[in-house]
N, C-alpha and C positions, 0 to 999 in steps of 0.2 A: 710217602706223603708229599703232596705238592707244597712248596714253600711260597708264601705270600705274606710279607711282613707289614702290609698297609693297615691291617685291622687290629692293632694292639690297644692297650689301655689308654694310650694318649688320645685316641679318637673320641672316646666317651668323655674324657676330661675337657677336651676342646669344645665338644657340643654343649656340655653343661655350662662352661664358662661363657660361651657365646649367648646362650639363653639368659643367663643371669646378667649379662652386660647390656641387654636390651632395655629400652626405656619402659618403665612400668607406670601405668596410669591407675587412678582410683577405680576400684570395682563398685559399680552401681547396679543394684538389683531391684530397685523400687519399680512398681508398675509404671508403665508409660503414662505420662500426663497429657502429652500433645504429640501426635505422630509427625507433625511438621518440624518440631524443634527438639524432640526428646525420644526419637524412635529407638527401638531395640529389636533386632532380628531374632533374639532368643526369648522375647517376651511370650508368655503362653498364649495371648490373643493372636499374635502373629503366627505362632506354630500351628494353632488350630485352624486358621483360615486367613491367610495374608491377602487374598485377592480383593476384598472390599477396601482394605486399607490402601493397597496399591492404587486402586481405581480412584479413590478420593484424593490421594496425593498427586496423582497425575493431573487432576483438575485444579487443585488448590495450590499445590506447592511441588512442582515436578522434580525439584532437586531439594530434598529435605536434609536437615542437619541434626546432629545430636552431639552433646558434649560427652556422652558415654564413650568408653573405649579410648579416651583421650582425644576425641574429635573424629567424626565420621560423616560422610555424605551418602545420600541415597537417591540417585536418579531413577525415574520410573518410566520415562518415555523411551521407546525403541531407539530413536535417533541419538539420544544422549548416551545410553548404554553402549551403543555401537561405536560412537565417536571416541569414548574413553577406551574401550577395548582395543581399538586400532591405534591409539596414540601412545606409542612407546617413548616418545620424546619427553612428555610431561608426567607420565605415570609409570612407576616401577612395579614389577611383579615380585620383588624380593620377598614379600610376604603376601600370602593370598588367603589366609584365615584370619578374619578380624578377631582380635582379643585385646586384653589389657596390657599386652607386652608387644612392643615394636622391636624387631631385631635390628641390630646396628646397621648403618648405611653401607659398611664395607662388605656386607654379605652379598651385595650385588657385584657382578652380573650373574653369578651362579645361583644364589639362593639356596635354601635348605632342602628343596625337593625338585631338582632339575628334571625336565625342562620347564615345568609349569611355574617354577619360581625364578626363571632365568630371564634376563633382559638380553636384547641384541647387543653384539653379534653372537655371544655365547649360545644363546637359545637355539639358533639354527642348527649348529652341530650337535648339540645335546639331544635335540628332537630327532635328528636324522639317525642317531644310534638305535632308536626304538622302532622306527617305521617298518623294518622287515617283519617284526613279530606281529604287526597288526594290519597287514594287507588283507585284501578279501580272500586270497587263496590261503593264507595262513589261518585266518578265522574259520574258513570252511572246514578245515581239518578238525577243528574243535567241535563242530556241530553234532556229529553222531554221538559222541560221549555226553554232550550236554543234553541232548534229547533223551537218551537212555536214562540219565540221572533224573530228569524231570518225571519220567514214568515211574522210576523207583520211589521218588518222594510221594507221588500220588498213590502208589501201591500201599504205602504205609498208612494211608488214611482209611483203609478198608474197615467198614463197620462203625465209623464215627460220623455223627451228624454235624458236629461243629469242629473246625480246625482253625488255627491262626495262620491265615494265608501269608502274613508278613514274615513271621518268624519261622514257620515250618515249611514255607515254599520260597517266597521271593528272596529271603535272605540267604537261603542255602545254595541257591544256584550260582551266584557270582563267587561265593566263597570257594566252591568246588573248582570253578573255572580258573580263578586267579591262583589258587594253590597249585593247580596242574601247570599253569603257565610259569610260575616261579620255581616250581620244584620243591614246594613245602609240604609237610605231612598233612594229609587230609584230616587226620584225627585232631589237629590243632584248630579246627574251624571255629570252635567256640571262643577261643582266644582272639581270633580275628574280629569277631563281632564286638568284643569288649574294647579292642584297640580302636576300632572305628568310632564307637560312641564316645570314648574318652578324648579322642583327638578332635572331633568336630562338634560335639554337642555341649560339653560343659566348660565353655570358654570363660565363664565367670568364676571358676574355681581359683583359689589362691595360687600365687605363682609356685610356691613350693609343692603344692599338690599336682599342678600341671607338670612340673619338672619330674616328679616321681613317675607319673604316667608315661611321659615322653621317654624317660630312661628305661622303663620296663619294655616298652615297644622296641627301643634301640637294642636292648640286650637280647631280645628274641630274634631280631633280624640279624644281629651279629653271630648268634649261634648258627643260624641257617647259612650265613656266609662262610663261616669257618667249616661247616660240614661240606659245603660245595668246594671249598679250596682242597679239602682232604679227599673228596670223592666227586670230581667234575662229572657233569652229565649234560645232556642236551636240553637245556631249558634257559629261560631268560636270565636267571641269576648267574649261571655260568657264562652266558654271553656277556653280561656286564662286567664280570670279573676279568674277562679276556680282552675286552674292548679297549681300543686306544683312541685318543683324541689329540690331534696335532703331534703325532709321533710318540705319545707317552700313554701309559695305562692311566685309566681314570683315577682321579683323587679318591681316597676312601670315602670322604663325605659325599661325593657325587654318587658313588655306587650305593651307599646306604640310603641317601635321600631319594634316589630314583626308585629303589625297591619299596621304600616307605610309601611313596606316592602311588605306585602301582597297586599295593596292597590296600591302602585306605580308599583311594578314589575309585579303584576298580571294583571294589565291593559295594560301597554305600551308594553310589550313583545308580547302579543297575538294580540293586535291592529296592531302592526307592521308586524307580520307574516301573518295575514289575508290580510292586504293591499298589501304586497309585492307579495303574491300569485295571487291576482286579477289583479295586475299591469302586472305580467308576462303573464297571460292568455289573458289580453286585448291587449297586444302588440305582441302575438305569436299565430296567428290564427290556425296553424297546431296543436299545443298542446291543445288549447281550443276545437277544433273540435274533436280531438281524445278522450278527456275526456268526451265530450258530447255523443260520440258514445260508449265509453267503461267506464261507471261510476265505474265499479269494479276496475279500475286502479287508482282511486283517492287516496286510502291510500298510495300507492307506490309514486305517484306523489307528494303528500303532504310531504313526507320525503325528496324528492329532493328539493322542495321549501325551506324546513327548512335548508338543507345543503347550497344551492346556495345563499339564501338571509337570512342567520342566523341573527337575529336582535341584539344579545347581544354581547357586549364586556365588560368583567369584568376587575377588577384591583386588584392589591396587592400593599403593601409597603414592601421594603426591610428591614429586621430586623436589620442587621449589615452590615458594609462594606464587599463586597463580590466580588471576581473574578469569573465570571460565563460565561462560553462558550465564552471566549475571550474578554469580556468587564468588566470594573471595575464599579460595582454598589456601590453607597454610601447608608449608612443607611438613611432610610425614602425617598429614591427615589421611585417614582411611577413606577409600571410596568403594562402596559396594557396587557390584555389577549384577543386579537381579534379573537374570535372563528370564525367570518366570513372569516378571512384570512387563518386560519388553515383548514377550510372546502374547500379552493380552492387551497390547496398545491398539485401540480402534483405528489409529492413524495408519497402522501397518497391516492389520488383519480385519477382514469383514467378519462380522458377528464374533468379535474377539473374545467375548466372555462366554460364548457357547462352545460346547464340544460337538463338533460336526464330523462324524466318523468317515464321511465320504468326501471330505475337503480335498479338492484336487490341487490347488495351489497352496503350498505350505512351506514357505522358506523360514522355518522357525529357527530360534537361536538356542535350542536346548543343549547343544553341544558346544556352545560358546561362539565367539566371533574373534576374528583377527588371528595373530600368530599362535595364540594359545588354544585354538580350537582343539577339542578333545582328540588326542592321537588314537584313542581306543574306540572311536565311534562305531567302526565296523563290528567290533567284538560286542559292544553294548547292544547294537541293534540285533545281532544274531541271538544273544541271550534273551532279550525281550520278546522277539518274534517266536522263538522256540518255546519259551515259557508259556506264552499265551496260546500258541497252537496246541500244545500238549494238554493244557488245562481245559480249553474249550472242547477238545476231542474227548476228554475223559469225564469232565464235569461241566456239561453244557448248561445246566440249570443250577443256579446258586444265588444266594442273597445274603445280605448282612444279618448275622444273628442278633446283633445288638448295635445299632448305629452309634449309640452313645459310648460304647466301649472302644471305639476306634481312636487310637492316639497317634500323633504325628511327631516326628523328630524336630526339635528346635535347631536353629543355626543355619548354616549355609548349604546344607543338603537336606532337602525336606521330602519325606515319604512316610507312609504309615509304619509305625513301629509295632502296633498290635492291630490285627485285622480279622476278627472273628466272623 
């Protein structure tokens, strides 16, 4: 058995203590009274359809504020979102999921899930460790298996008039791909879905509940890490266990945090993008029929779905008190970076509120902006393209069984959760 003593009981104790040492704010779950002064990105109205809210804010109050979550800001113009995303001097990434708990300042520059939670200069080296696994050539090797799996999922629909395209198709594809990438058991996929929802959606749960859920996820990841230590193989988990930074093996929290990031973000973002694309095609017969007739248009249409239904909203924390674009931000205020709102800014995109599947110029921000632009964008694009190609090939005619039964995930990654 290989010996690696980095991952003992002390690691979990340290993580729990760090969580509990963060600043906890009052949990507020009342309905939103005014989106300019009391917004909540987990409010049911936002989850159901955030775009009219974002459009109104962009006109009335382009940088909204709320006292919820201990204080947070919401810019809605492309230029403001981009400026903050690129500004690592005034905004830290040490926490990127807005909640009622702010991790201590000394978590920077590494953060809990490097490299997405890392600040410069640490961020550069942490990100570089992951790049070989997400090159176009590396992703291309994953495509045949992904395509075969999409076909297998649709084979299982045989004889059924109604399927849940979110849970039975969109969700399953990235769970399979990420499990392969990390070397995790495929049979654990349902656990992955629960981990995703617990991490990203229920941010207003009491601190002790969130700690229990985070601990369960960490325990599972440590089981997989210990199995890889005992039985090394050719996957990304073993790569991280063997990797060195500045002449030393990675700190255990770095390894655990990065695997956590890859599992959670790698699943939910693509699950949401595939589901939103299928939702659009199911409710828009003209676009569906055109893609069926012109399959070569799909890569262009896919980019438009990413723009119009960008799943991800990132977050930063303000480093120090700051007067920024007319508002007074306080140290440790949250700042949400709603890439979906940026992607629908009329100042940046012609016909911004429309879905134009043959849009030729489309420099959208669905994969983020700045140093934290998604390291897995090639992989996500491959999964989305293959998922849509196979679906349109096998099921070119489809519609929503019940539009009122479609539900959307609340929080910072938005996509259909049920899609009959």
